[in-house]
C-alpha positions as CSV (number, residue, x, y, z in Angstrom):
1,X,-58.5,5.4,-36.5
2,X,-60.7,5.7,-33.7
3,X,-61.3,8.4,-31.3
4,X,-60.3,8.9,-27.6
5,X,-62.7,9.3,-25.0
6,X,-61.3,11.6,-22.3
7,X,-62.1,11.9,-18.6
8,X,-62.0,15.4,-17.3
9,X,-62.2,16.3,-13.9
10,X,-64.1,19.6,-13.3
11,X,-64.5,21.8,-10.3
12,X,-66.2,20.9,-7.4
13,X,-67.2,24.2,-6.4
14,X,-64.1,26.8,-6.8
15,X,-63.4,27.5,-10.5
16,X,-60.2,28.1,-9.9
17,X,-59.6,24.0,-9.5
18,X,-60.3,23.7,-12.7
19,X,-56.9,22.6,-14.5
20,X,-54.9,24.2,-17.6
21,X,-54.8,20.7,-19.0
22,X,-58.5,20.0,-19.1
23,X,-59.2,23.6,-20.7
24,X,-57.4,23.0,-23.4
25,X,-58.7,19.1,-23.9
26,X,-62.2,20.7,-23.7
27,X,-61.4,23.1,-26.3
28,X,-59.7,20.8,-28.5
29,X,-62.0,17.6,-28.6
30,X,-65.0,17.2,-31.0
31,X,-67.5,16.8,-28.8
32,X,-68.6,17.0,-24.7
33,X,-70.6,14.3,-23.4
34,X,-72.2,16.1,-19.6
35,X,-74.2,14.9,-17.5
36,X,-76.1,18.3,-17.1
37,X,-75.6,20.5,-20.5
38,X,-77.9,23.1,-18.8
39,X,-75.1,23.2,-15.7
40,X,-71.9,22.6,-17.6
41,X,-72.9,25.5,-20.1
42,X,-72.3,27.9,-17.3
43,X,-68.6,26.2,-16.8
44,X,-67.4,26.1,-20.8
45,X,-68.6,30.0,-20.9
46,X,-66.4,30.8,-17.7
47,X,-63.3,29.3,-19.6
48,X,-64.6,30.4,-23.3
49,X,-65.2,26.9,-24.1
50,X,-67.4,26.9,-27.3
51,X,-66.9,23.0,-28.3
52,X,-70.7,21.4,-28.9
53,X,-72.2,19.6,-26.3
54,X,-74.6,16.4,-25.7
55,X,-75.9,15.2,-22.7
56,X,-75.1,11.6,-20.8
57,X,-76.5,11.2,-18.0
58,X,-78.2,8.2,-15.4
59,X,-81.4,8.0,-17.4
60,X,-79.6,7.5,-21.0
61,X,-76.5,6.0,-20.1
62,X,-76.7,2.3,-22.0
63,X,-78.7,4.1,-25.2
64,X,-76.2,7.2,-25.4
65,X,-73.3,4.7,-25.0
66,X,-73.6,3.1,-27.8
67,X,-74.3,6.5,-29.8
68,X,-70.8,7.8,-28.5
69,X,-69.0,4.8,-28.9
70,X,-69.9,5.1,-33.0
71,X,-68.4,8.8,-33.0
72,X,-65.3,7.5,-31.3
73,X,-65.0,4.5,-33.7
74,X,-65.8,7.4,-36.4
75,X,-62.4,9.0,-35.3
76,X,-64.4,11.3,-33.2
77,X,-62.0,12.6,-29.7
78,X,-64.8,13.1,-26.9
79,X,-64.4,14.4,-23.5
80,X,-66.7,13.0,-20.6
81,X,-67.6,15.8,-18.1
82,X,-70.3,15.2,-15.0
83,X,-72.2,18.1,-13.0
84,X,-68.9,18.2,-10.2
85,X,-65.5,15.9,-10.0
86,X,-64.6,13.0,-11.6
87,X,-66.9,11.3,-13.9
88,X,-67.2,7.1,-13.7
89,X,-66.9,7.4,-9.9
90,X,-70.6,6.7,-8.6
91,X,-71.3,8.0,-12.0
92,X,-72.9,6.7,-15.6
93,X,-69.6,7.5,-17.1
94,X,-68.4,4.1,-15.7
95,X,-70.7,2.5,-18.4
96,X,-69.3,4.6,-21.2
97,X,-65.7,3.7,-20.0
98,X,-66.2,0.0,-20.0
99,X,-67.8,-0.3,-23.4
100,X,-65.1,1.7,-24.4
101,X,-62.5,-0.9,-23.3
102,X,-64.8,-3.9,-24.8
103,X,-64.4,-2.1,-28.1
104,X,-60.8,-1.2,-27.9
105,X,-61.1,2.6,-27.4
106,X,-58.3,4.5,-25.9
107,X,-59.3,6.2,-23.1
108,X,-57.4,8.6,-20.8
109,X,-58.3,10.4,-17.3
110,X,-57.4,14.2,-16.2
111,X,-57.2,14.2,-12.9
112,X,-58.7,16.5,-11.0
113,X,-61.2,17.3,-7.9
114,X,-63.0,14.3,-6.4
115,X,-65.1,15.3,-3.3
116,X,-64.2,11.7,-1.8
117,X,-60.4,12.1,-1.6
118,X,-61.2,15.9,-0.7
119,X,-63.0,15.0,2.7
120,X,-61.1,12.2,3.2
121,X,-58.0,14.2,3.5
122,X,-59.9,16.7,5.9
123,X,-61.2,14.2,8.1
124,X,-58.3,13.6,10.4
125,X,-59.4,10.2,10.6
126,X,-56.9,7.1,8.9
127,X,-56.6,7.3,5.0
128,X,-54.6,4.8,4.3
129,X,-57.7,2.6,3.8
130,X,-60.8,3.2,2.8
131,X,-64.4,2.1,1.5
132,X,-66.5,4.5,-0.6
133,X,-69.7,3.9,-0.2
134,X,-71.3,7.0,-2.2
135,X,-74.9,7.3,-1.9
136,X,-76.5,4.5,0.0
137,X,-79.3,2.8,-1.8
138,X,-83.4,4.0,-1.7
139,X,-84.0,0.1,-2.1
140,X,-85.0,-0.2,2.2
141,X,-83.7,-4.1,1.9
142,X,-80.3,-3.1,-0.1
143,X,-79.5,-0.3,2.2
144,X,-80.3,-2.2,5.2
145,X,-77.8,-5.0,3.3
146,X,-74.8,-2.8,3.0
147,X,-75.5,-1.0,6.7
148,X,-74.9,-4.5,7.9
149,X,-71.5,-5.2,5.8
150,X,-70.3,-2.0,7.0
151,X,-71.0,-2.9,10.6
152,X,-67.6,-5.3,11.0
153,X,-65.5,-2.4,7.9
154,X,-62.3,-1.7,9.6
155,X,-61.5,0.5,7.0
156,X,-62.6,4.1,6.8
157,X,-65.9,4.6,5.1
158,X,-67.0,7.7,2.8
159,X,-70.8,8.4,2.4
160,X,-72.3,11.2,0.2
161,X,-75.8,12.4,1.6
162,X,-78.2,15.2,0.7
163,X,-79.2,17.6,3.5
164,X,-82.8,16.5,3.3
165,X,-81.8,12.6,3.8
166,X,-78.9,13.6,6.6
167,X,-80.6,13.0,9.6
168,X,-82.6,10.2,8.7
169,X,-79.1,8.7,7.6
170,X,-77.3,9.4,10.8
171,X,-79.9,7.7,12.9
172,X,-79.3,4.6,10.5
173,X,-75.8,4.6,10.8
174,X,-75.6,5.1,14.8
175,X,-78.1,2.0,14.8
176,X,-75.6,-0.2,12.7
177,X,-72.7,1.0,13.5
178,X,-73.0,1.8,17.0
179,X,-71.0,5.1,18.1
180,X,-67.8,5.9,15.5
181,X,-65.7,9.0,15.0
182,X,-67.4,10.8,12.1
183,X,-66.2,13.7,10.3
184,X,-69.5,15.9,8.2
185,X,-68.1,17.8,5.3
186,X,-70.1,20.0,3.3
187,X,-69.7,22.8,0.9
188,X,-66.0,21.4,0.0
189,X,-64.1,24.0,-1.8
190,X,-67.0,26.9,-1.6
191,X,-66.5,30.0,0.7
192,X,-68.4,28.5,3.3
193,X,-66.4,25.2,3.2
194,X,-67.7,23.2,7.1
195,X,-66.0,20.4,8.3
196,X,-66.9,19.1,11.7
197,X,-65.0,16.4,13.6
198,X,-67.4,14.7,16.0
199,X,-69.3,11.5,16.4
200,X,-72.3,10.0,14.9
201,X,-74.2,10.4,18.5
202,X,-72.4,14.1,18.2
203,X,-73.7,15.1,14.4
204,X,-77.4,13.6,15.3
205,X,-77.6,15.7,18.4
206,X,-75.9,18.7,16.3
207,X,-78.9,18.2,13.5
208,X,-81.3,18.3,16.0
209,X,-81.4,22.2,16.4
210,X,-79.7,22.8,13.3
211,X,-81.3,22.3,9.7
212,X,-78.6,20.6,7.3
213,X,-77.6,22.6,4.2
214,X,-75.8,22.1,0.9
215,X,-74.3,18.3,-0.1
216,X,-72.2,16.4,2.5
217,X,-69.5,14.3,2.4
218,X,-69.8,11.4,6.0
219,X,-66.3,10.1,6.8
220,X,-66.5,7.5,9.3
221,X,-64.1,5.8,11.7
222,X,-63.8,2.0,10.8
223,X,-64.0,-0.6,13.1
224,X,-60.6,-1.2,15.0
225,X,-59.0,-4.9,14.5
226,X,-59.1,-5.2,17.7
227,X,-62.7,-5.0,18.7
228,X,-63.4,-7.3,14.9
229,X,-60.9,-9.9,16.3
230,X,-63.2,-9.6,19.8
231,X,-66.3,-10.0,18.3
232,X,-65.3,-13.3,16.0
233,X,-64.2,-14.9,19.4
234,X,-67.3,-14.0,21.2
235,X,-69.4,-15.2,18.2
236,X,-68.2,-18.6,18.2
237,X,-67.4,-19.1,22.3
238,X,-70.2,-21.2,22.9
239,X,-68.7,-23.7,20.2
240,X,-65.1,-25.5,20.0
241,X,-62.6,-25.2,17.7
242,X,-63.6,-29.0,16.3
243,X,-67.1,-28.4,16.3
244,X,-66.6,-25.5,14.5
245,X,-64.5,-27.3,11.8
246,X,-66.9,-30.3,12.0
247,X,-69.7,-27.9,10.8
248,X,-67.8,-26.8,7.8
249,X,-66.8,-30.3,6.7
250,X,-70.4,-31.7,7.3
251,X,-71.4,-28.5,4.6
252,X,-68.9,-29.9,2.0
253,X,-65.4,-28.3,2.7
254,X,-62.5,-30.1,2.9
255,X,-60.3,-30.2,6.0
256,X,-58.1,-27.6,4.6
257,X,-61.1,-25.3,3.9
258,X,-62.4,-26.0,7.1
259,X,-59.8,-25.0,9.1
260,X,-59.0,-22.2,6.8
261,X,-62.8,-20.9,7.4
262,X,-62.7,-21.6,10.7
263,X,-59.1,-19.2,11.2
264,X,-61.0,-16.5,9.6
265,X,-64.0,-16.7,11.7
266,X,-61.9,-16.9,14.9
267,X,-59.5,-14.3,13.9
268,X,-56.9,-16.3,14.5
269,X,-53.7,-18.2,13.1
270,X,-54.7,-21.0,10.7
271,X,-51.5,-22.8,12.5
272,X,-53.4,-22.7,16.0
273,X,-56.7,-24.4,14.6
274,X,-54.4,-26.8,12.6
275,X,-52.5,-27.9,15.7
276,X,-56.0,-28.1,18.2
277,X,-57.7,-30.3,15.3
278,X,-54.3,-32.3,15.0
279,X,-54.5,-33.0,18.8
280,X,-58.2,-33.7,18.9
281,X,-57.6,-36.4,15.9
282,X,-54.6,-37.6,18.0
283,X,-56.3,-38.1,21.3
284,X,-59.6,-39.8,19.2
285,X,-57.6,-42.4,17.7
């Protein structure tokens, strides 16, 4: 029989958030795959866990995953932990989990702390729909592309950022998104936890006179549906609905596909586009 991979959430700052189920599992498995064994040994020592560890991180995530898969196939049970929070969320663990599914190896998750969820619930911003982007990519071209995509995002946006990059990121957000409500969360679950509801420009002003400290979760208000609809309407205000449909048909779309695309572009009901197109056809026959 194959073993099981256990995805184990660990505290993001407060050791009291360690669940009894995770403690029992870390004691019972044959091996713990940890992002940084030097960091994780402190956690294990705090709970008298002496299970062997092996490193599993961003720089060995593919090669080491093959090794761990072989161990799981042989019947070993393995727990996966990250430095803090839930593994496989913006984390190399996603590679291992994917490979387990490809090899029909059982995977189960032991829920617990996740910085993005803690910050979202503290933010005071809408929580029903959200987009998690983790850390923005360092590649400038890819970073610009993602910021451009986020410009029209109507869901609440969640980002991670390191203190030494925070000022630059806030300025980029203001340039890309304009003014938005924003909540800065730092040192979550720790003694000096801080939650700052403000705006993007307010956050920029705050850190002109204060030095950022600690790891940050940035929660940003999405664009309102009303504002998005207005922008869509403005973008195509210089052409008629029929001209808009004709452009898509010239690109190879069917009439039905073009009507759907135009309705989506303009943020109006499909029947409205269909009616305008029908009236145009009837008037030109």
